[in-house]
Biopython code that builds the backbone (N, CA, C, O; Angstrom):
import numpy as np
from Bio.PDB.StructureBuilder import StructureBuilder

atoms = [
    (1, "MET", "N", (0.855, -1.177, 0.000)),
    (1, "MET", "CA", (0.000, 0.000, 0.000)),
    (1, "MET", "C", (0.900, 1.240, 0.000)),
    (1, "MET", "O", (1.898, 1.291, 0.720)),
    (2, "LEU", "N", (0.548, 2.213, -0.793)),
    (2, "LEU", "CA", (1.389, 3.390, -0.981)),
    (2, "LEU", "C", (1.645, 4.140, 0.323)),
    (2, "LEU", "O", (2.783, 4.519, 0.599)),
    (3, "SER", "N", (0.613, 4.360, 1.125)),
    (3, "SER", "CA", (0.801, 5.118, 2.364)),
    (3, "SER", "C", (1.737, 4.391, 3.320)),
    (3, "SER", "O", (2.528, 5.030, 4.014)),
    (4, "GLU", "N", (1.658, 3.062, 3.365)),
    (4, "GLU", "CA", (2.574, 2.286, 4.211)),
    (4, "GLU", "C", (4.002, 2.402, 3.699)),
    (4, "GLU", "O", (4.932, 2.585, 4.484)),
    (5, "ASP", "N", (4.178, 2.298, 2.389)),
    (5, "ASP", "CA", (5.519, 2.399, 1.810)),
    (5, "ASP", "C", (6.114, 3.786, 2.015)),
    (5, "ASP", "O", (7.316, 3.916, 2.247)),
    (6, "LEU", "N", (5.291, 4.814, 1.934)),
    (6, "LEU", "CA", (5.796, 6.174, 2.137)),
    (6, "LEU", "C", (6.231, 6.418, 3.580)),
    (6, "LEU", "O", (7.074, 7.277, 3.838)),
    (7, "ALA", "N", (5.668, 5.676, 4.505)),
    (7, "ALA", "CA", (6.034, 5.833, 5.910)),
    (7, "ALA", "C", (7.402, 5.234, 6.206)),
    (7, "ALA", "O", (8.006, 5.556, 7.229)),
    (8, "ILE", "N", (7.896, 4.376, 5.337)),
    (8, "ILE", "CA", (9.205, 3.745, 5.539)),
    (8, "ILE", "C", (10.291, 4.751, 5.199)),
    (8, "ILE", "O", (10.319, 5.302, 4.099)),
    (9, "LYS", "N", (11.181, 4.983, 6.148)),
    (9, "LYS", "CA", (12.272, 5.939, 5.933)),
    (9, "LYS", "C", (13.645, 5.264, 5.941)),
    (9, "LYS", "O", (14.637, 5.873, 5.540)),
    (10, "ASP", "N", (13.705, 4.034, 6.386)),
    (10, "ASP", "CA", (14.966, 3.296, 6.473)),
    (10, "ASP", "C", (15.314, 2.718, 5.098)),
    (10, "ASP", "O", (14.558, 1.901, 4.572)),
    (11, "PRO", "N", (16.446, 3.125, 4.505)),
    (11, "PRO", "CA", (16.816, 2.626, 3.182)),
    (11, "PRO", "C", (16.967, 1.105, 3.123)),
    (11, "PRO", "O", (16.699, 0.498, 2.086)),
    (12, "TRP", "N", (17.390, 0.490, 4.218)),
    (12, "TRP", "CA", (17.532, -0.968, 4.231)),
    (12, "TRP", "C", (16.165, -1.639, 4.115)),
    (12, "TRP", "O", (16.024, -2.653, 3.430)),
    (13, "VAL", "N", (15.178, -1.083, 4.775)),
    (13, "VAL", "CA", (13.820, -1.632, 4.687)),
    (13, "VAL", "C", (13.270, -1.409, 3.280)),
    (13, "VAL", "O", (12.616, -2.291, 2.724)),
    (14, "MET", "N", (13.530, -0.240, 2.703)),
    (14, "MET", "CA", (13.099, 0.019, 1.327)),
    (14, "MET", "C", (13.713, -1.009, 0.378)),
    (14, "MET", "O", (13.034, -1.544, -0.499)),
    (15, "GLY", "N", (14.987, -1.274, 0.563)),
    (15, "GLY", "CA", (15.677, -2.251, -0.274)),
    (15, "GLY", "C", (15.105, -3.648, -0.112)),
    (15, "GLY", "O", (14.951, -4.377, -1.092)),
    (16, "LYS", "N", (14.791, -4.020, 1.111)),
    (16, "LYS", "CA", (14.212, -5.341, 1.376)),
    (16, "LYS", "C", (12.850, -5.466, 0.701)),
    (16, "LYS", "O", (12.534, -6.503, 0.118)),
    (17, "ARG", "N", (12.048, -4.411, 0.782)),
    (17, "ARG", "CA", (10.727, -4.444, 0.134)),
    (17, "ARG", "C", (10.889, -4.587, -1.389)),
    (17, "ARG", "O", (10.140, -5.328, -2.026)),
    (18, "THR", "N", (11.846, -3.889, -1.956)),
    (18, "THR", "CA", (12.091, -3.970, -3.392)),
    (18, "THR", "C", (12.581, -5.364, -3.774)),
    (18, "THR", "O", (12.170, -5.916, -4.795)),
    (19, "TYR", "N", (13.456, -5.925, -2.953)),
    (19, "TYR", "CA", (13.931, -7.289, -3.178)),
    (19, "TYR", "C", (12.755, -8.271, -3.158)),
    (19, "TYR", "O", (12.663, -9.159, -4.006)),
    (20, "ASP", "N", (11.869, -8.100, -2.190)),
    (20, "ASP", "CA", (10.700, -8.978, -2.084)),
    (20, "ASP", "C", (9.814, -8.887, -3.331)),
    (20, "ASP", "O", (9.277, -9.895, -3.790)),
    (21, "ILE", "N", (9.665, -7.691, -3.869)),
    (21, "ILE", "CA", (8.888, -7.522, -5.098)),
    (21, "ILE", "C", (9.555, -8.288, -6.239)),
    (21, "ILE", "O", (8.883, -8.967, -7.015)),
    (22, "ALA", "N", (10.867, -8.175, -6.334)),
    (22, "ALA", "CA", (11.588, -8.891, -7.392)),
    (22, "ALA", "C", (11.391, -10.394, -7.264)),
    (22, "ALA", "O", (11.082, -11.069, -8.246)),
    (23, "VAL", "N", (11.565, -10.915, -6.067)),
    (23, "VAL", "CA", (11.441, -12.358, -5.846)),
    (23, "VAL", "C", (10.013, -12.837, -6.075)),
    (23, "VAL", "O", (9.799, -13.863, -6.720)),
    (24, "ASN", "N", (9.041, -12.106, -5.556)),
    (24, "ASN", "CA", (7.647, -12.559, -5.601)),
    (24, "ASN", "C", (6.919, -12.245, -6.904)),
    (24, "ASN", "O", (5.904, -12.873, -7.206)),
    (25, "TYR", "N", (7.416, -11.293, -7.676)),
    (25, "TYR", "CA", (6.734, -10.916, -8.910)),
    (25, "TYR", "C", (7.610, -11.079, -10.141)),
    (25, "TYR", "O", (7.214, -11.743, -11.099)),
    (26, "ALA", "N", (8.789, -10.485, -10.126)),
    (26, "ALA", "CA", (9.621, -10.494, -11.326)),
    (26, "ALA", "C", (10.178, -11.875, -11.638)),
    (26, "ALA", "O", (10.281, -12.247, -12.807)),
    (27, "TYR", "N", (10.538, -12.638, -10.621)),
    (27, "TYR", "CA", (11.160, -13.940, -10.841)),
    (27, "TYR", "C", (10.175, -15.093, -10.761)),
    (27, "TYR", "O", (10.577, -16.254, -10.842)),
    (28, "THR", "N", (8.893, -14.792, -10.603)),
    (28, "THR", "CA", (7.862, -15.823, -10.496)),
    (28, "THR", "C", (6.988, -15.797, -11.744)),
    (28, "THR", "O", (6.575, -14.728, -12.191)),
    (29, "GLY", "N", (6.708, -16.955, -12.301)),
    (29, "GLY", "CA", (5.812, -17.025, -13.447)),
    (29, "GLY", "C", (6.494, -16.821, -14.777)),
    (29, "GLY", "O", (5.844, -16.525, -15.780)),
    (30, "ILE", "N", (7.801, -16.978, -14.788)),
    (30, "ILE", "CA", (8.538, -16.817, -16.042)),
    (30, "ILE", "C", (9.559, -17.948, -16.128)),
    (30, "ILE", "O", (10.118, -18.383, -15.121)),
    (31, "THR", "N", (9.784, -18.405, -17.338)),
    (31, "THR", "CA", (10.732, -19.480, -17.577)),
    (31, "THR", "C", (11.865, -18.959, -18.440)),
    (31, "THR", "O", (11.646, -18.224, -19.403)),
    (32, "GLU", "N", (13.066, -19.345, -18.086)),
    (32, "GLU", "CA", (14.243, -18.914, -18.833)),
    (32, "GLU", "C", (14.128, -19.337, -20.300)),
    (32, "GLU", "O", (13.643, -20.424, -20.611)),
    (33, "ASN", "N", (14.579, -18.464, -21.180)),
    (33, "ASN", "CA", (14.608, -18.690, -22.633)),
    (33, "ASN", "C", (13.216, -18.830, -23.256)),
    (33, "ASN", "O", (13.064, -19.473, -24.295)),
    (34, "THR", "N", (12.214, -18.238, -22.631)),
    (34, "THR", "CA", (10.870, -18.207, -23.210)),
    (34, "THR", "C", (10.356, -16.771, -23.163)),
    (34, "THR", "O", (10.859, -15.942, -22.405)),
    (35, "SER", "N", (9.375, -16.502, -23.962)),
    (35, "SER", "CA", (8.757, -15.175, -23.937)),
    (35, "SER", "C", (7.768, -15.098, -22.783)),
    (35, "SER", "O", (7.016, -16.044, -22.552)),
    (36, "PRO", "N", (7.758, -13.989, -22.059)),
    (36, "PRO", "CA", (6.794, -13.842, -20.967)),
    (36, "PRO", "C", (5.363, -13.767, -21.507)),
    (36, "PRO", "O", (5.127, -13.280, -22.613)),
    (37, "SER", "N", (4.425, -14.255, -20.712)),
    (37, "SER", "CA", (3.016, -14.228, -21.104)),
    (37, "SER", "C", (2.473, -12.800, -21.033)),
    (37, "SER", "O", (3.081, -11.914, -20.433)),
    (38, "LYS", "N", (1.333, -12.607, -21.653)),
    (38, "LYS", "CA", (0.668, -11.302, -21.609)),
    (38, "LYS", "C", (0.323, -10.950, -20.167)),
    (38, "LYS", "O", (0.508, -9.809, -19.744)),
    (39, "GLU", "N", (-0.178, -11.923, -19.413)),
    (39, "GLU", "CA", (-0.528, -11.699, -18.004)),
    (39, "GLU", "C", (0.698, -11.284, -17.183)),
    (39, "GLU", "O", (0.619, -10.374, -16.357)),
    (40, "TYR", "N", (1.816, -11.948, -17.413)),
    (40, "TYR", "CA", (3.058, -11.614, -16.704)),
    (40, "TYR", "C", (3.468, -10.175, -17.009)),
    (40, "TYR", "O", (3.823, -9.415, -16.108)),
    (41, "LYS", "N", (3.414, -9.816, -18.277)),
    (41, "LYS", "CA", (3.788, -8.451, -18.676)),
    (41, "LYS", "C", (2.864, -7.414, -18.051)),
    (41, "LYS", "O", (3.324, -6.368, -17.593)),
    (42, "GLU", "N", (1.563, -7.696, -18.029)),
    (42, "GLU", "CA", (0.600, -6.758, -17.454)),
    (42, "GLU", "C", (0.833, -6.569, -15.961)),
    (42, "GLU", "O", (0.803, -5.445, -15.462)),
    (43, "LYS", "N", (1.068, -7.673, -15.245)),
    (43, "LYS", "CA", (1.360, -7.581, -13.811)),
    (43, "LYS", "C", (2.665, -6.825, -13.576)),
    (43, "LYS", "O", (2.755, -5.993, -12.673)),
    (44, "GLY", "N", (3.671, -7.119, -14.391)),
    (44, "GLY", "CA", (4.956, -6.439, -14.260)),
    (44, "GLY", "C", (4.843, -4.946, -14.526)),
    (44, "GLY", "O", (5.436, -4.131, -13.820)),
    (45, "TYR", "N", (4.081, -4.600, -15.546)),
    (45, "TYR", "CA", (3.870, -3.193, -15.880)),
    (45, "TYR", "C", (3.200, -2.464, -14.719)),
    (45, "TYR", "O", (3.596, -1.355, -14.361)),
    (46, "ALA", "N", (2.186, -3.095, -14.136)),
    (46, "ALA", "CA", (1.485, -2.475, -13.004)),
    (46, "ALA", "C", (2.431, -2.298, -11.813)),
    (46, "ALA", "O", (2.406, -1.257, -11.156)),
    (47, "LYS", "N", (3.256, -3.295, -11.532)),
    (47, "LYS", "CA", (4.218, -3.197, -10.423)),
    (47, "LYS", "C", (5.232, -2.088, -10.695)),
    (47, "LYS", "O", (5.574, -1.315, -9.801)),
    (48, "CYS", "N", (5.704, -2.019, -11.931)),
    (48, "CYS", "CA", (6.676, -0.975, -12.292)),
    (48, "CYS", "C", (6.084, 0.417, -12.128)),
    (48, "CYS", "O", (6.737, 1.316, -11.598)),
    (49, "LYS", "N", (4.851, 0.594, -12.580)),
    (49, "LYS", "CA", (4.193, 1.899, -12.430)),
    (49, "LYS", "C", (4.076, 2.277, -10.957)),
    (49, "LYS", "O", (4.306, 3.429, -10.589)),
    (50, "ALA", "N", (3.720, 1.315, -10.122)),
    (50, "ALA", "CA", (3.586, 1.585, -8.686)),
    (50, "ALA", "C", (4.933, 1.953, -8.078)),
    (50, "ALA", "O", (5.008, 2.869, -7.260)),
    (51, "GLN", "N", (5.994, 1.257, -8.461)),
    (51, "GLN", "CA", (7.326, 1.545, -7.915)),
    (51, "GLN", "C", (7.844, 2.898, -8.390)),
    (51, "GLN", "O", (8.501, 3.615, -7.635)),
    (52, "ILE", "N", (7.550, 3.244, -9.629)),
    (52, "ILE", "CA", (7.966, 4.549, -10.150)),
    (52, "ILE", "C", (7.227, 5.669, -9.417)),
    (52, "ILE", "O", (7.829, 6.687, -9.076)),
    (53, "ALA", "N", (5.938, 5.489, -9.174)),
    (53, "ALA", "CA", (5.169, 6.482, -8.422)),
    (53, "ALA", "C", (5.721, 6.629, -7.009)),
    (53, "ALA", "O", (5.882, 7.744, -6.513)),
    (54, "LEU", "N", (6.009, 5.508, -6.368)),
    (54, "LEU", "CA", (6.573, 5.534, -5.019)),
    (54, "LEU", "C", (7.911, 6.278, -5.011)),
    (54, "LEU", "O", (8.166, 7.086, -4.118)),
    (55, "ALA", "N", (8.754, 6.011, -5.992)),
    (55, "ALA", "CA", (10.048, 6.700, -6.085)),
    (55, "ALA", "C", (9.853, 8.201, -6.252)),
    (55, "ALA", "O", (10.595, 8.991, -5.667)),
    (56, "GLY", "N", (8.870, 8.596, -7.037)),
    (56, "GLY", "CA", (8.601, 10.022, -7.225)),
    (56, "GLY", "C", (8.155, 10.695, -5.943)),
    (56, "GLY", "O", (8.593, 11.804, -5.635)),
    (57, "TYR", "N", (7.288, 10.032, -5.193)),
    (57, "TYR", "CA", (6.849, 10.586, -3.908)),
    (57, "TYR", "C", (8.012, 10.684, -2.924)),
    (57, "TYR", "O", (8.149, 11.674, -2.205)),
    (58, "ARG", "N", (8.847, 9.646, -2.902)),
    (58, "ARG", "CA", (9.997, 9.673, -1.991)),
    (58, "ARG", "C", (10.969, 10.781, -2.369)),
    (58, "ARG", "O", (11.508, 11.461, -1.496)),
    (59, "LEU", "N", (11.193, 10.963, -3.653)),
    (59, "LEU", "CA", (12.066, 12.042, -4.108)),
    (59, "LEU", "C", (11.482, 13.392, -3.722)),
    (59, "LEU", "O", (12.211, 14.268, -3.258)),
    (60, "ALA", "N", (10.191, 13.572, -3.905)),
    (60, "ALA", "CA", (9.537, 14.835, -3.537)),
    (60, "ALA", "C", (9.667, 15.096, -2.041)),
    (60, "ALA", "O", (9.961, 16.220, -1.634)),
    (61, "ASP", "N", (9.451, 14.070, -1.217)),
    (61, "ASP", "CA", (9.606, 14.229, 0.236)),
    (61, "ASP", "C", (11.026, 14.618, 0.595)),
    (61, "ASP", "O", (11.247, 15.499, 1.426)),
    (62, "TRP", "N", (11.991, 13.959, -0.036)),
    (62, "TRP", "CA", (13.394, 14.253, 0.257)),
    (62, "TRP", "C", (13.742, 15.684, -0.162)),
    (62, "TRP", "O", (14.425, 16.394, 0.577)),
    (63, "LEU", "N", (13.282, 16.110, -1.335)),
    (63, "LEU", "CA", (13.564, 17.473, -1.789)),
    (63, "LEU", "C", (12.935, 18.510, -0.866)),
    (63, "LEU", "O", (13.552, 19.533, -0.569)),
    (64, "LYS", "N", (11.711, 18.254, -0.411)),
    (64, "LYS", "CA", (11.080, 19.173, 0.541)),
    (64, "LYS", "C", (11.910, 19.275, 1.815)),
    (64, "LYS", "O", (12.124, 20.364, 2.346)),
    (65, "GLU", "N", (12.368, 18.138, 2.289)),
    (65, "GLU", "CA", (13.172, 18.118, 3.517)),
    (65, "GLU", "C", (14.473, 18.885, 3.331)),
    (65, "GLU", "O", (14.848, 19.693, 4.180)),
    (66, "VAL", "N", (15.153, 18.637, 2.236)),
    (66, "VAL", "CA", (16.448, 19.283, 1.993)),
    (66, "VAL", "C", (16.285, 20.769, 1.725)),
    (66, "VAL", "O", (17.047, 21.579, 2.253)),
    (67, "LEU", "N", (15.315, 21.134, 0.923)),
    (67, "LEU", "CA", (15.157, 22.542, 0.559)),
    (67, "LEU", "C", (14.606, 23.393, 1.695)),
    (67, "LEU", "O", (14.797, 24.609, 1.703)),
    (68, "ASN", "N", (13.931, 22.777, 2.645)),
    (68, "ASN", "CA", (13.402, 23.518, 3.781)),
    (68, "ASN", "C", (14.330, 23.489, 4.987)),
    (68, "ASN", "O", (14.068, 24.158, 5.986)),
    (69, "ALA", "N", (15.398, 22.732, 4.904)),
    (69, "ALA", "CA", (16.323, 22.600, 6.024)),
    (69, "ALA", "C", (17.308, 23.765, 6.055)),
    (69, "ALA", "O", (17.590, 24.397, 5.037)),
    (70, "GLU", "N", (17.808, 24.021, 7.229)),
    (70, "GLU", "CA", (18.887, 24.998, 7.370)),
    (70, "GLU", "C", (20.125, 24.382, 6.719)),
    (70, "GLU", "O", (20.331, 23.173, 6.827)),
    (71, "PRO", "N", (20.952, 25.182, 6.047)),
    (71, "PRO", "CA", (22.116, 24.630, 5.342)),
    (71, "PRO", "C", (23.027, 23.755, 6.209)),
    (71, "PRO", "O", (23.564, 22.759, 5.724)),
    (72, "ASP", "N", (23.206, 24.114, 7.478)),
    (72, "ASP", "CA", (24.120, 23.336, 8.317)),
    (72, "ASP", "C", (23.530, 22.012, 8.799)),
    (72, "ASP", "O", (24.251, 21.188, 9.362)),
    (73, "THR", "N", (22.233, 21.795, 8.587)),
    (73, "THR", "CA", (21.610, 20.560, 9.094)),
    (73, "THR", "C", (21.454, 19.496, 8.012)),
    (73, "THR", "O", (21.034, 18.377, 8.308)),
    (74, "VAL", "N", (21.780, 19.821, 6.779)),
    (74, "VAL", "CA", (21.641, 18.851, 5.689)),
    (74, "VAL", "C", (22.859, 17.940, 5.668)),
    (74, "VAL", "O", (23.999, 18.405, 5.649)),
    (75, "THR", "N", (22.601, 16.634, 5.670)),
    (75, "THR", "CA", (23.697, 15.677, 5.545)),
    (75, "THR", "C", (23.607, 15.008, 4.186)),
    (75, "THR", "O", (22.525, 14.611, 3.753)),
    (76, "TRP", "N", (24.723, 14.886, 3.524)),
    (76, "TRP", "CA", (24.776, 14.320, 2.178)),
    (76, "TRP", "C", (25.464, 12.978, 2.256)),
    (76, "TRP", "O", (26.458, 12.819, 2.964)),
    (77, "ALA", "N", (24.942, 12.024, 1.538)),
    (77, "ALA", "CA", (25.566, 10.700, 1.486)),
    (77, "ALA", "C", (26.849, 10.791, 0.668)),
    (77, "ALA", "O", (26.924, 11.528, -0.315)),
    (78, "ASN", "N", (27.832, 10.048, 1.080)),
    (78, "ASN", "CA", (29.103, 10.040, 0.331)),
    (78, "ASN", "C", (29.074, 9.025, -0.758)),
    (78, "ASN", "O", (30.052, 8.875, -1.490)),
]
sb = StructureBuilder()
sb.init_structure("model")
sb.init_model(0)
sb.init_chain("A")
sb.init_seg("    ")
for serial, (resi, resn, name, xyz) in enumerate(atoms, 1):
    if name == "N":
        sb.init_residue(resn, " ", resi, " ")
    sb.init_atom(name, np.array(xyz, "f"), 0.0, 1.0, " ", f" {name:<3s}", serial, name[0])
structure = sb.get_structure()
């Protein structure tokens, strides 16, 4: 659910959720060296759209946080 995913702020948890999506959706229902079914593609497309939307919301939240912060309080990842 989008609201639950947006509440997650820990990058490790975000990564685990993304890994779970890959294992449970991307790697399930497909056979090596065959073309994916129409159903598989449709489910994958829907999952991709949801993940892209989630990434956009997370980016917007991060930009709001950074742009509204005092310059000395912003920490940048190396």
